[in-house]
N, C-alpha and C positions, 0 to 999 in steps of 0.2 A: 583523532584527538584522544588524549587521556582525559580522565574525569576533571582534573584541575583545569586544563586548557579549555575544556568544554564549558565549565562553569564561568571562567573568565570571559570567554567569547560572548556568552549571553548577558554578562554585565555590561560590556562595552558596545554590544551590537546596536542598541537604540541610538547611539550618538554617531555611528558610522553610516554615511550615505549608502543607500542600497547599491548604487552602481559601484562604489568602492568595495563593498562587501563581495560582490560577484567577481570583480577583477581579482581580488586577493584569493578568492576560492579557486578561480581558474588556474592561477599560478601554482597553488598548492596541489591541485588535482593533477596537473601535468606530471609532477614528480611522483605522486601517489600511483598514478596509472603505470608509469615505467616500473616502479618498484613491485607492483602486484600483477604484472602481465601474465604470470603463470597461474594465477588463481582468480582472475576476473577478466571477462564476464562469466567464465565457466570454471567452476570448482569441480573437478572430476569426481572426487570422493563424495560429493553431495548426491550422487545418483544412487547410492546404496539403498536397496529396498528395505524398508522397515520389517522387522520380525512380525509375521502374521498378516502382512499386507495382502489383501485379496483383490485389489484393483478397483476400477471405477464402474459406475452403473452402466448397464447394457454393454459391458466389455469395451467401453470406449478406450482408445489408446492413451489419452491423457485428459487432464481437466484444465479448463481455462477460467480463471476468476479475474474479473476486471473491477477495480475499485478506483474511485476518484476522491482524493483528499482535498477538501475545500478549505484552503488556508486563510483566505482574506475575503473582504467584502466584494472585491472584484470577482473572485472565484464564485462566490455565492450568487452574484448577479448574472453569471454566465451559465449556471447549472441548467436552465431550461434549454439553452442552445445545445449543450452537450447531451442532454436527454434526447433532444430531437435527432441529433446526429447518431447517437447509439441505436435509437429505434430504426432509423433509416438504414442502418447497416445490419440490422437483425441481431443485435447483441444486447445482452442484459448486463447491468453493472450496478455497483453500489456506491452511494454518495455518503461520505463521511464528513459531518458538519461539526465545526468548533462551536460550542454553545455560548461562550462568553468573550469572544474576541471581536465580533462584529454583530450587526443587526441581523438576527435570524428571523426569516419570515415563516410563520406557522403555516401560511398558505403553501410555501414551497415544501415544507416538511410533508404536508398532506398530499401534495401533488406527486412527490417522489414515490410515496407508498401507493397512491391510487393508480399510478401508471405502471406498477409492477416492478419498480426498481428497488434495490436494497437500500437500507438506511443504517448508518452507524454513527457513533459518537466519536469525534476526533479530539481526544483529550478534554481539556477544560477551557484554557485560554491561549494555548500555543505560545507560551513564553519561555520554554526550555527548562522549567523548574519543577515539572511534575514529579520527578524522582529525586529531588534534592535531598530529602530526608524522609524517613519512614513516617514520622509524625505528621509532616506536611502532606505526604501522599494520602494518609488516612483521611485527613480533612477534605482534600480535593476529591478523593474517591467517593465520599458521601454526597458531594455535589454532583459529580458525574452520574452517580446512580439515580439522582432525581431526574436527570434528563433521559437516561435510559428508560426509566419507567414512563415518563410523560410522553416520550416520542414513540413508545411501543416497539423498541428494538433491544436486542441483546448482543449487538456487534460493536466492537471497539477497534479503533485504529490510533496508535500512539503517535503524537506529533514528532517529527524528525526521527522516527524509529527509535526513540529512547525507550528503554525497557528495564524492568526488574521483574521478571516473570514470577519470582518467589513472593512478590507483594501483591500481584494482580488478582489473587483470589478474593480480594476485598471489592472487586468490581463485580456487579451482577450481570455477567456476560457468559455467552456460550462460545463466542469466537473472538479472536484477536488477530490483528496484523500489526505486529510490533517488532518483528525481526526480519531477517533476510538470509538467503542461503550464502551469499558472498557479496559484499559491497564495501570496499575500503574507503569510500568517499563520505560515508555517513559520520556524524559527530560521535556516535558510539559504534565503531566498526568491528564489533565482535561477531563474526559470522556464526550463524547457527548450524551451517553445514549440511543442510538437507533440502531437497526439492519436494518433500512430502509434508503434509500437515502432521502435527503431533499433539497429543493430549497432555495438558498440564494440570496437575492436581497436587497442590502444595499443602492443603489443609483437609484432613479426612472428613471434616464436618461440612465442607463446601462441595459444590457440584463439580467444579473444575471447568476448564474451557479448552477449546481447540485453537492452538496457535497455527496460523497460516502464514508462513514466511513469504515475503515478497521475493520472487525468483527471476523476474525480468528487471533490468535496470529502470529506475524511475525516469520519467520524461525530463524533469528538471535537471537531473544529473547528466543525462545523455546529451540534451540539446543546448541547455543554458550553460552548464559548468564545463562540459567537455567539448562543446561546440560541434557536435556531429551534424552533418548536413543531410544524412540519409538514415535509413532504418536497418542497415546491414547488421548491426549488432543485435537488434531485436530479432531479426530473421534467423541469425546464426543461433541465438540462445534458445529460441522456441523450438527449432529443429532438434537441438540437443536434448531438451526436455521431453519432447514428443518421443524421441527414440529411446528414452529411458522410462517412459510411462509415468512421468511425474506430474506435478501441478504447476502450470504456468500462471503465476499471479502477477499481473501488471497493475502498478499503482501510478496513476497520472493525476494531473492538477488542472482544472479549468482556469485557474489563476494565471497560468503561463501559456495557455493556448491563444494564439492570435486568430480569431475567427474572421478577421477582415481579409479581403482580397488584395489590400494595398501591400506593396512590397516592403514598406518600412514597418518595423515593430520595435517595441522597447527592449532594452538590454536583457530583460528577464523573460522575454516571450519567444515562442517559436511558432512557425506556421502550423495551424491545425491540420493541414494536408498531410503532414508526416504521420500524425496519429491515425487519420483516415486511411492512409496507404497501408499501414500495418494491419489494421482490422480487416481491410479487404484482402490482404495477403493471407491472413489467418483463415478467413472464412472460404477462400477459394482454394488454397493449397491443402487444407486439412478438412475439407467438406466431409461431414459424417464421422470424423475421427475423434472429435473432442467433445467433452461435456462442458457446456457453458453454465456454470453454477454460481448462485449467490452464496455468501459465506455460511448462512444458516443451513442451506441445503447440503453443503459439504459436511458441516457438523452433524447433521441428522444421518447422513450416509455413513460416516465413519463410526458413529456410535450405535447404529441400528443393528438389531438382531439379524435382519435380512442380510446385511453385508457380512456379518461375522459367520454366517452359515453358508454363504454363497460359494 
C-alpha cells in the first residue's frame, strides 16, 4: 500500500468486521504474491555481507532471534503458554507488549523478565497512526519512553512494521525491529534489503540504535493471509539465511496461535503445532550451528570492542 491507502485503511478498519478484513487481505495477497515471486520469500541481494562484518560469537554459522509481538488482550493472556512452549523447546525469545491497547499485567511483565525472556515495547496503542506526522510521533515517543523506563527495557518493535527510522532517535532504545529484508505484504512494503542488523544514528547527540530486520515471514502473513498449511517456506528461508551466515529473525504472535487440540479454530488463528514443528526443525537440523540471542545481546555484540577486534 502507498501512504495514502494505508492511512485510509486505518480510518475505515474499525468499522469493517475482522473476518471481512482478512478475506479482503487474502485476495490482495494472492495478487501480490504472484507479482513478487522473484523477490519473496528470498531476495538474493539481501545476502550481501556488510562492510567490516566479522561474523557471530563463537564462530556460529548464523544467528536466530525469536520475537513475539503481542497485539491484543488475547495474545497477552496467552503469553505464559508461549513462554512454557519456548522453554520446553530450549529456545529463548522476546515478548513485545503494547502499553495502551489492552490491560497489561505488571505480573506478566515481571515474569517475562524473571524467566529470562526478553521484553520490548510494541508501539503505544497499535492504531496505525504512530508515524502519521512528526509532531504526533514526538508526543507518542515521550509516552513510549515512559514505558521503556518503567519496564526496564530498551528494545522496540513497531506495530505493523511501520517505520520512519530517521525519527526514531527520539526513542530511548538500543534495538528496534521495525523493518524487514523483503515482505511485499506489509502495509509499508519498502524492503530494507539485508539479512544483517545495521546501526542507525540520525542525530549526533543521540546514542543511536541497532535495527534488526525481520527476515523470516511472519506467522500471520504465512498461515492466516497466505493460507499455508505447512512450514516449507520457513524451512527454505532459514536454510538460505544459514548458508549466507545472516540473521534469521522470526516474529510471531501468540494472538493467532491456537493452543487447543481441537481441529476448529477462528479465521485468524493457525495450529500452534506449525510453530512447534519449525522450532524443532531449527534445533535438530542446525544443532550447534546457530546463536540464539535476545535483541540486546545482538546489539552488545555488534557494538562491542571484542567483536570489532575479533
